[in-house]
N, C-alpha and C positions, 0 to 999 in steps of 0.2 A: 408498594409492591416488592417482594423478595428477590433480593438481586440474584441468588442461587437457584429459582426456581426459574428467574428468566434467562439464566444462565443453561440450565437443563433444555429449555425449550429451544433453544436457539443450536443448539449441539445437536439437537434432532434434525432439525431445520437444513442446517450445515450440512450434515452427512447425505440427505435428499440430494441437496444441490451436488454433492461430490459425485452422486450417481452419475448424475445428469452429465456432469461435464466429462466424467472418465466416457461414457458412452460415447456422445460425440467425437473426442478424442480418440477414440478407436475407429470411430465412421469416418475420419480425415484423412486416415492411412488410405483409401479410396479415393482416387481421382476424381470418380463419377459422383459419389456421395459427397466428395469437397464443394463442387458446385452447387448443389443444395442448400448445405449448411452454411455459404456464404450470403450472407444479406443484402451488402452492399458491394461497390466498387471502388470503394475509396482504399488505397494502398495506405495511406496514413494513418486513417482512423477506422478500422474495421470492424465489423459487426456481426457478429456468425450467430446462428440458431441458438446453439447455446448459452450466449450472454442472455438474450430474451427467453429462454426457459427458466433459467436461473432465476433472472428479474422477477418472473412471473411469480415464480413459487416460494419465494423468500417473501415477497410481499404478501400474497395471500395469505400465507400463513400467518405472519404476524396480525393481519388484520383478522384474521378468522380466531387467532387465539387471545386478540387483546382488543375486544370489540368499543369496551368501554374508556379505554385509557387514550388520553389527550398528547397525543405526539404527532409528527408528522414524517414522511418519509422520502430522503432526498435521493434519488436515485441516478447514475448517471445514464441508463437506457431513457429512462423516461424523461431526462431532461433533453435527451437527443431527438425524442420524437413527438413532444410535446408542444403545441406552439403558445403555449400560457408560461409566463415567468413563476420560477417559483419561489414565491417571498413569503416565508413562512415565519411567525411573531413567536410561536410557541419556543419555549426554554428546552424542548426534548425533541431531537431529530434525530432518526434514523438515516445513517450516510452509507449507501451501498454502492458497490461495486461489482456484478456479479460477476465480472471476468475481466481481473487486471492482469495484464499481459496477452492480450488477444492473439497478436502476432505470433509470439512464440506458441499459444497454443495452436495455430494454424500450423506451424513449423513442427510441432512436434517436438518441441524440447523439454517438456512436463515444466517450465516455469513460467507456470500461470498460477492463479489464485482467485477465491473469492474473498471480497472486503466488507466486512459489515460493522461499524462503530454505532455506540448510540451516545449523541453528543450532548451535553448539557452547558447551557449557555456557550454556547461556540468552542467549547473544547469537548474534545475526547471523555468518555466517563467509563464505558467498557469497551472492546473490542475483538474481534474475532477475524483471523486471518486462516482460511482453510487452501491446503497445498494438496490439493486430490492425490498428484502423482508420486508423492512422499508419504502419503498417508498421515498427515501431520493437520490438526488444528490447533492451531496456536489462539489461545484465550487470555484476555486480561478483564480481572473484574475491580480494575482501578486500583488496587494495592500490590497484585503479583502478577505473574504471567508462567503461563506454563504449555506444554503442549503435551495432547491426547492424539491416540490413534484409536481408529474405529473400535478396538476391542475394547478399549476403556483405558490403555495403560498408559502412566504418565511419565514425561519427562519434564525437568527444570531447565531453566537458561543457564548456559554457561559463558558467562563474560569474563575476558582475559583479564590479569593485572594489568598497571598503568603502560602504556606504549607512549613514546614519543612520535611526532607525526609520521616520520621518514621509517620507524617500524612497522607501521599499520598495513594491514592489508586492505587496499581499497574493493570494493565491490561496485560496478559501474554498470550503465544500461548497455543492453545489447543493440537495440534498436533505435535509441532516441538520445547519440551521443552528438556531440557538435564538435569543431572545431577548437573553440575557445577553451572548452572543457577540457578537452584533449591536451590542450597546452599547460593547462594548470596542471594537471596531473602529471605532466612529464616534468614542469618546474619543481613540484613538491617531490617527487623521486621515491614514489610509495615502495616499500620492500617487495610488495605485492599486488598485482590488480588481476581481479575476477571479473570475468564478463556475465550478465546475467540477466534477464528479464523480468518483469512484474516489480513492482517498488515492496509489495508484499514478500515477493522471494528474495530480494535482497534485504528487509531487515529481518528476516527471519532468519538469513546467515550471518546477521550480527549477532542475535539473539542464541543460537545454536553455537558460535565462537569460533565460527570457520572466515568471518571476516569482521574486521574492525571499524570501519567507516564507509558511509556513502555519501557522496555530494551531488544534488542535483542543481544544474545550472541553466536556469530558463534565458533565450537572449530576449531584449527587449523586441517589442513589436512581433515577437513571434508566439506560439501558443505555448503554454505553461501546463503543467501539471494541476490535478482540479482535486477539491477537498476529498472525492471518494478515493483519489489514489492514495492519500495521506493520513485520513483520520483513524482506521482502525490501526495500523503500523504505527503510526505516533504511539496509541494507546499500547502496544505490545511491548513498544521497546521502553517507553519512559517506566511503567510498570514493573520492567524486567532490571531497571538500574543503568539504562541508557539515555540518551537524550536527543533530543530532534529540534533543532531551531533554524532562524534564519542566521545570517554570516553574521548579524550584531548579537547573536545568541537570546534575540527574544523567540518565545513559545509561537509556535505556529496559530493564528486567529483564521474561525472558520464561519461560514454563514454570508460572507461578502456578495456583493451582486451578481458578479461573474464566476462565482467559485474557484479562482484562480489562486493557485500557491506559486507566485514568481520569483525569482531574484535567484539569490543562490541560498538553498537547505543544505544541513549539514546534520546528521543523524553520526551519532558514535555509540559504543559502548560503554561509557561512563559518564555518568553526569557531572562527578566532581571534576573531571578534567576536561569537560566539554569545552567550556570559554574559554580555556586558555588555546584548545585545538583549531576553534573560530578565529580567535585573534591571529593565531600562526598564519592561517590560510590568508585572512585576510591582508598583513602586511606582504605576503607573496604577490597578491594580485597587487598590490598598489605599488611595490618595486619593480614590477615587470609590466606594468600597463594592460593587464590582462582584460580587465573586465571594466564597466564603468559601474562606480561605486558612489 
């Protein structure tokens, strides 16, 4: 398969998804419509009609366009609603999060995204992060990353020069923070801290040059981000020249039974200095007894 033709197709599907997300985003401004759009009462993990509609159209388009291709589709929404375990043995797997940052979507902040990655042997090969409210579609072909607007105009990533840890701007979660992470952030004493929903939006802010680092800290025994939260942003950041790993500077591995990406994950804007940044964070954690390593 020609990767450029594949990207051309996914580009079309992505902007169709953007139309759906923007449509429901406008409806959410009306409280009566809001009740109809929310499909569950789980405040910690809400599902909206927008999640389901985007999930449906992306999977449908891929299956229609590529009927004879041997790949599977792992989708957050399908995992939630299916009683069967997803247990694919295929080398090529699409990983879809139709709406990352659902809480922000409901709150009307604009910090929500669609993630779609094509993984090969448990590693992201190409990736797409769609941010409808910003009219941005971030695309990685595995070698480079760029941003497109709906009119086809393109922008390149902006990755700042080397900074030490305390000079960095951190982008962190709006709705998924915890006291241990806040303690770590305080001890590091970043130059600036930006609050934002959606992992895709946070990684895009790094690639745009607006922030430098993102730290995800999952508490033992609590819920963790999943493959669909990280696969597409992972692809975008790495191809742009950044890095995303666990605290020991090991690349993320996908396709585990639970789909969980636990522990501490660090994303930075510079793959050359990334390992050193991880080491510094680890030393701060160990010195202050912040997290069980």
